[in-house]
C-alpha positions as CSV (number, residue, x, y, z in Angstrom):
1,M,-29.6,44.3,-21.6
2,I,-26.1,44.9,-20.3
3,V,-25.1,41.3,-21.2
4,H,-26.5,41.7,-24.7
5,A,-24.3,44.7,-25.2
6,F,-21.3,42.8,-23.8
7,L,-21.8,40.0,-26.3
8,R,-22.0,42.4,-29.2
9,W,-18.8,44.1,-27.9
10,V,-16.9,40.8,-27.6
11,E,-17.2,40.1,-31.3
12,T,-14.8,43.0,-32.1
13,A,-12.7,43.5,-29.0
14,R,-9.1,42.5,-28.7
15,A,-8.1,39.3,-26.8
16,A,-6.6,41.3,-23.9
17,D,-9.7,43.3,-23.5
18,R,-11.9,40.3,-23.8
19,A,-9.9,38.6,-21.0
20,K,-10.3,41.6,-18.7
21,A,-14.0,41.7,-19.5
22,A,-14.4,38.0,-18.8
23,S,-12.6,38.4,-15.5
24,V,-14.9,41.3,-14.5
25,L,-18.0,39.4,-15.5
26,A,-17.1,36.1,-13.7
27,R,-16.0,37.9,-10.5
28,A,-19.2,39.9,-10.5
29,Y,-21.1,36.6,-10.9
30,A,-19.1,34.9,-8.1
31,R,-19.6,37.8,-5.7
32,A,-23.3,38.0,-6.5
33,R,-23.0,41.5,-7.8
34,I,-25.3,40.8,-10.7
35,S,-29.1,41.2,-10.4
36,A,-31.2,38.1,-10.4
37,E,-32.7,39.1,-13.8
38,D,-29.2,39.4,-15.4
39,R,-27.8,36.3,-13.8
40,R,-29.0,33.9,-16.4
41,G,-27.7,36.2,-19.2
42,A,-24.3,36.3,-17.4
43,E,-24.2,32.5,-17.4
44,M,-24.9,32.4,-21.2
45,A,-22.2,35.0,-21.7
46,M,-19.6,32.9,-19.8
47,I,-20.7,29.7,-21.7
48,F,-20.2,31.7,-24.9
49,L,-16.7,32.7,-23.8
50,L,-15.7,29.1,-23.4
51,D,-15.3,29.0,-27.2
52,D,-13.0,32.0,-27.3
53,P,-9.8,31.2,-29.2
54,A,-7.6,33.1,-26.8
55,P,-6.6,30.9,-23.9
56,K,-6.2,34.0,-21.6
57,V,-10.0,34.6,-21.8
58,R,-10.8,31.1,-20.6
59,L,-8.0,31.4,-18.0
60,A,-9.7,34.6,-16.7
61,L,-12.9,32.6,-16.2
62,A,-11.1,29.7,-14.5
63,E,-9.3,32.0,-12.0
64,A,-12.5,33.9,-11.2
65,L,-14.8,30.9,-10.8
66,A,-12.6,28.2,-9.2
67,D,-13.6,29.1,-5.7
68,C,-17.2,29.9,-6.5
69,D,-19.6,27.4,-4.8
70,D,-22.5,28.2,-7.1
71,A,-20.7,28.7,-10.4
72,P,-22.5,27.1,-13.4
73,R,-21.4,23.5,-14.0
74,A,-21.8,24.2,-17.7
75,V,-18.8,26.5,-17.3
76,I,-16.8,24.6,-14.7
77,L,-16.7,21.2,-16.4
78,P,-15.4,22.5,-19.8
79,L,-12.8,24.5,-18.0
80,A,-11.7,21.4,-16.1
81,E,-11.1,19.7,-19.4
82,D,-9.3,22.7,-21.0
83,Q,-5.5,22.9,-21.4
84,P,-3.5,22.3,-18.2
85,E,-2.7,25.9,-17.2
86,I,-6.5,26.7,-17.4
87,A,-7.8,23.4,-16.0
88,A,-5.4,23.5,-13.0
89,H,-7.3,26.3,-11.3
90,V,-10.6,24.4,-11.4
91,I,-9.3,20.9,-10.8
92,L,-7.3,22.0,-7.8
93,R,-9.9,24.3,-6.2
94,S,-13.4,23.8,-7.3
95,L,-15.8,22.1,-4.8
96,L,-18.3,21.7,-7.6
97,L,-16.5,18.8,-9.1
98,T,-18.1,15.6,-7.9
99,D,-16.3,12.3,-7.3
100,G,-17.8,11.1,-10.6
101,D,-16.5,14.2,-12.4
102,L,-13.0,13.6,-11.0
103,V,-13.0,9.9,-11.8
104,D,-14.0,10.7,-15.4
105,L,-11.3,13.4,-15.7
106,A,-8.7,10.9,-14.4
107,A,-9.8,8.3,-16.8
108,K,-9.8,10.4,-20.0
109,G,-7.3,13.0,-19.0
110,S,-3.5,13.2,-19.2
111,A,-0.9,12.4,-16.6
112,T,-1.0,16.1,-15.7
113,T,-4.7,16.0,-15.1
114,R,-4.3,13.0,-12.8
115,M,-1.5,14.8,-10.9
116,L,-3.7,17.8,-10.4
117,I,-6.5,15.6,-9.0
118,A,-4.0,14.0,-6.7
119,H,-2.9,17.4,-5.4
120,R,-6.5,18.5,-4.4
121,A,-6.8,19.5,-0.7
122,F,-9.2,16.5,-0.3
123,V,-9.2,13.4,-2.4
124,S,-12.1,11.0,-1.6
125,R,-11.8,7.2,-1.3
126,P,-13.4,6.6,-4.7
127,V,-11.2,9.1,-6.5
128,S,-8.1,7.7,-4.8
129,A,-9.2,4.3,-5.9
130,A,-9.4,5.4,-9.5
131,L,-5.9,7.0,-9.3
132,A,-4.5,3.9,-7.7
133,E,-5.9,1.8,-10.6
134,I,-4.8,3.9,-13.6
135,G,-2.2,6.4,-12.2
136,D,1.5,6.3,-13.1
137,V,4.3,6.7,-10.6
138,P,4.5,10.5,-10.5
139,D,0.8,11.1,-9.8
140,V,0.5,8.2,-7.4
141,L,3.6,9.6,-5.5
142,V,1.7,12.8,-5.2
143,L,-1.4,11.0,-4.0
144,L,0.6,9.0,-1.3
145,E,2.2,12.2,-0.1
146,N,-1.1,14.1,0.1
147,A,-2.3,14.2,3.7
148,G,-5.8,15.0,2.4
149,A,-6.1,11.8,0.3
150,V,-8.3,9.0,1.7
151,L,-6.9,5.7,0.6
152,S,-8.5,2.4,1.3
153,R,-6.5,-0.7,2.2
154,R,-7.6,-2.2,-1.1
155,S,-6.2,0.8,-3.0
156,L,-2.9,0.6,-1.1
157,A,-2.6,-3.1,-2.0
158,R,-3.4,-2.2,-5.6
159,I,-0.7,0.4,-5.7
160,A,1.8,-2.0,-4.2
161,D,0.9,-4.6,-6.8
162,R,1.1,-2.2,-9.8
163,L,3.9,0.1,-8.9
164,G,5.8,-1.6,-6.0
165,D,8.9,-1.9,-8.2
166,D,9.5,1.8,-7.8
167,A,11.7,2.6,-4.7
168,E,9.9,5.8,-3.8
169,I,6.5,4.2,-4.0
170,R,7.7,1.3,-1.8
171,A,9.1,3.6,0.8
172,L,5.9,5.7,1.1
173,L,3.8,2.5,1.3
174,L,6.0,0.8,3.9
175,D,5.8,3.9,6.1
176,R,2.0,3.6,6.3
177,D,0.4,1.8,9.3
178,D,-2.7,1.0,7.2
179,L,-0.8,-1.0,4.5
180,P,-2.3,-4.6,4.5
181,S,0.2,-7.2,5.7
182,D,0.1,-9.2,2.5
183,A,0.9,-6.1,0.4
184,R,3.7,-5.3,2.9
185,H,5.2,-8.7,2.5
186,A,5.0,-8.4,-1.3
187,L,6.9,-5.1,-1.1
188,V,9.5,-6.7,1.1
189,E,9.9,-9.4,-1.5
190,K,10.4,-6.7,-4.2
191,I,13.1,-5.1,-2.1
192,G,14.9,-8.5,-1.9
193,T,14.5,-9.0,-5.6
194,A,15.9,-5.6,-6.3
195,L,18.9,-6.1,-4.1
196,A,19.6,-9.6,-5.5
197,G,19.6,-8.2,-9.0
198,F,22.1,-5.4,-8.2
199,G,25.2,-6.2,-10.2
200,L,27.7,-4.8,-7.7
201,I,26.3,-6.9,-4.9
202,Q,26.3,-10.1,-7.0
203,A,29.9,-9.4,-8.0
204,A,31.0,-8.9,-4.4
205,V,29.1,-11.7,-2.7
206,G,28.2,-14.2,-5.4
207,T,24.8,-14.9,-6.9
208,S,23.9,-18.0,-4.9
209,R,24.9,-16.4,-1.6
210,V,23.0,-13.2,-2.5
211,E,19.8,-15.3,-3.1
212,R,20.2,-17.1,0.2
213,I,20.8,-13.9,2.1
214,T,17.9,-12.1,0.6
215,R,15.6,-15.1,1.1
216,E,16.6,-15.2,4.8
217,A,16.1,-11.4,5.2
218,C,12.7,-11.7,3.6
219,D,11.8,-14.6,6.0
220,L,12.9,-12.6,9.0
221,A,10.9,-9.6,7.9
222,T,7.9,-11.7,7.4
223,I,8.3,-13.4,10.8
224,G,8.6,-10.0,12.5
225,M,5.4,-8.9,10.6
226,A,3.5,-12.0,11.7
227,G,4.2,-11.2,15.3
228,E,2.8,-7.6,15.0
229,I,-0.2,-7.6,12.7
230,P,-3.8,-7.7,14.0
231,A,-5.6,-11.1,14.2
232,A,-8.1,-9.9,11.6
233,E,-5.3,-9.6,9.0
234,M,-3.7,-13.0,9.8
235,P,-5.8,-15.1,7.3
236,A,-5.0,-12.7,4.4
237,L,-1.2,-12.8,5.1
238,V,-1.2,-16.6,5.5
239,E,-3.2,-17.0,2.2
240,H,-0.7,-14.6,0.4
241,L,2.3,-16.6,1.8
242,R,0.8,-19.9,0.7
243,L,0.1,-18.7,-2.8
244,T,3.6,-17.3,-3.2
245,G,5.2,-20.5,-1.9
246,R,6.5,-19.0,1.3
247,L,5.0,-21.4,3.8
248,T,8.0,-23.8,3.6
249,P,8.8,-26.2,6.4
250,V,11.8,-24.1,7.4
251,F,9.7,-21.0,7.6
252,L,6.9,-22.7,9.6
253,M,9.4,-24.3,12.0
254,H,11.0,-20.9,12.6
255,A,7.6,-19.4,13.4
256,L,6.9,-22.2,15.8
257,C,10.2,-22.1,17.5
258,T,10.1,-18.4,18.0
259,G,6.6,-18.4,19.5
260,R,4.6,-16.9,16.7
261,A,1.7,-19.1,17.9
262,E,-1.2,-17.0,16.3
263,F,0.5,-17.0,12.9
264,F,1.6,-20.6,13.1
265,A,-1.9,-21.8,14.0
266,A,-3.5,-19.8,11.2
267,A,-0.9,-21.2,8.7
268,I,-1.6,-24.8,9.8
269,A,-5.3,-24.3,9.6
270,D,-4.9,-22.9,6.1
271,L,-2.7,-25.8,4.9
272,S,-4.7,-28.5,6.6
273,G,-8.2,-27.2,5.7
274,Q,-9.4,-27.7,9.2
275,A,-11.2,-25.1,11.4
276,E,-8.8,-22.8,13.2
277,R,-10.4,-23.4,16.5
278,R,-9.8,-27.2,16.2
279,V,-6.2,-26.6,15.1
280,R,-5.6,-24.4,18.1
281,S,-7.0,-27.0,20.4
282,I,-4.8,-29.7,19.0
283,L,-1.7,-27.6,19.1
284,S,-2.2,-26.5,22.7
285,D,-3.7,-29.6,24.3
286,G,-3.8,-32.5,21.8
287,R,-1.8,-35.7,22.3
288,E,1.3,-36.1,20.3
289,A,-0.3,-38.6,17.9
290,A,-3.1,-36.1,17.2
291,V,-0.5,-33.3,16.6
292,R,1.4,-35.6,14.2
293,A,-1.7,-36.4,12.3
294,L,-2.5,-32.7,12.0
295,Y,0.8,-31.9,10.5
296,E,0.6,-34.8,8.0
297,T,-2.8,-33.4,7.0
298,A,-1.1,-30.1,6.4
299,G,1.2,-31.8,3.9
300,L,4.4,-31.9,6.0
301,G,5.1,-35.6,5.6
302,R,5.6,-38.3,8.2
303,D,9.3,-37.5,9.2
304,I,9.0,-33.8,9.1
305,G,5.6,-34.0,10.8
306,A,7.1,-36.0,13.6
307,L,9.8,-33.3,14.1
308,F,7.1,-30.6,14.1
309,A,5.2,-32.6,16.7
310,E,8.3,-32.8,18.9
311,A,8.9,-29.1,18.5
312,T,5.3,-28.5,19.5
313,M,5.8,-30.5,22.7
314,L,8.9,-28.5,23.5
315,W,7.1,-25.3,22.7
316,R,4.3,-26.2,25.1
317,R,6.8,-26.8,27.9
318,E,8.6,-23.6,27.3
319,A,5.3,-21.7,27.2
320,K,4.5,-23.1,30.6
321,G,7.7,-21.9,32.2
322,G,10.5,-23.6,30.1
323,D,13.4,-25.8,31.1
324,G,15.9,-22.9,30.9
325,G,19.1,-23.0,28.9
326,L,18.6,-24.0,25.2
327,S,15.9,-22.7,23.0
328,V,13.4,-24.9,21.2
329,S,15.3,-24.8,17.9
330,E,18.6,-25.6,19.7
331,R,17.2,-28.6,21.6
332,L,15.6,-29.9,18.4
333,L,18.9,-29.5,16.5
334,S,20.8,-31.3,19.3
335,Q,18.4,-34.2,19.2
336,A,18.5,-34.4,15.4
337,R,22.3,-34.5,15.4
338,T,22.1,-37.4,17.9
339,A,19.6,-39.3,15.9
340,G,21.5,-38.8,12.6
341,D,18.4,-37.8,10.7
342,A,19.9,-36.0,7.7
343,S,16.8,-34.4,6.2
344,C,15.6,-33.1,9.6
345,R,19.0,-32.0,10.5
346,S,19.4,-30.0,7.3
347,M,16.1,-28.2,7.9
348,L,16.9,-27.4,11.5
349,E,20.3,-26.0,10.5
350,L,18.4,-23.6,8.2
351,V,16.1,-22.7,11.1
352,E,19.1,-22.2,13.4
353,R,20.6,-19.8,10.9
354,L,17.3,-17.8,10.8
355,A,17.3,-17.8,14.6
356,I,20.8,-16.4,14.8
357,A,20.0,-13.8,12.2
358,E,17.0,-12.7,14.2
359,Q,19.0,-12.5,17.4
360,R,21.6,-10.3,15.7
361,Q,18.8,-8.1,14.4
362,T,17.4,-7.8,17.9
363,A,20.9,-7.0,19.3
364,R,21.4,-4.2,16.7
365,S,18.0,-2.7,17.7
366,Y,18.9,-2.9,21.4
367,A,22.2,-1.2,20.8
368,L,20.6,1.5,18.8
369,I,18.0,2.2,21.5
370,A,20.7,2.2,24.2
371,A,22.8,4.7,22.2
372,R,19.8,7.0,21.8
373,E,19.0,6.9,25.5
374,A,22.7,7.6,26.3
375,A,22.8,10.6,24.0
């Protein structure tokens, strides 16, 4: 009876009074201060108030019901689709919104709606996946910064693919330990592309040199990555590098000469189409003729394959204790100069440049660590 009287009163009351009444009704419902027999009537009254033309009335409902675990979904869902200042209370706080509700809201809502969803205290894996697929930079930035958001590796890779050109997105992704290695490499490439296209750098250094420097920097970053990622991720990284044209003879030789054995074996297995176990067996114990044949099967060619076979023999000796003195790449380059093989010498000079750049990077890291310890 009280609810019936309330509905009759609403028809003539002022907007401010209606808002106060809506707040009182919704809070009484949320705090279970309404008798069981009047509860259904109260639900009908709140559903009726959803059509109130005054936003402050609907806002009063949203504020009162956002934290109510048993609020009527018939009230909560329309409020979540209302104008942003009303919907924000429900989207940010209501536990009644299911993953399906949130995915639907993200799909048909505005950028503001998606940002509110990304701000929730907990964002499930499916909801994060939806935002990763359709979100724009601002709402995805919020998602990546939200400690309560659960992002799968697939979603992280999708964000990298869609929005990796944005510097803030790149920085947040690269700071994550769970970013897949192939996505990490793609972001490193995007950084190189961004730097190469920067007009001031091109003017100061020259376009061709910038391209070479960025290419070497990307190769060094990838080699470092190849030495750190888990074995389970290796095939995906190798496949990504092959599809992007990064498994060049220079890159592979640098990987071999610097002892990235796991990565190198996975790369040769991918290129040759042979089982990785067989490839590992040939590389570690096979005769030189078998090693040459393996490299030719991988598409390296006879001359380059012979050089790789020679490098493999040197690498084996170094792995067993080494000869001391020169590195594998330095010994290979010395032999190539003596033999006068122009194509092999050219490739090895590029490898040597990569090796020197990596040594300089290592020296910088060592100096930085030493400075911190001394401080």
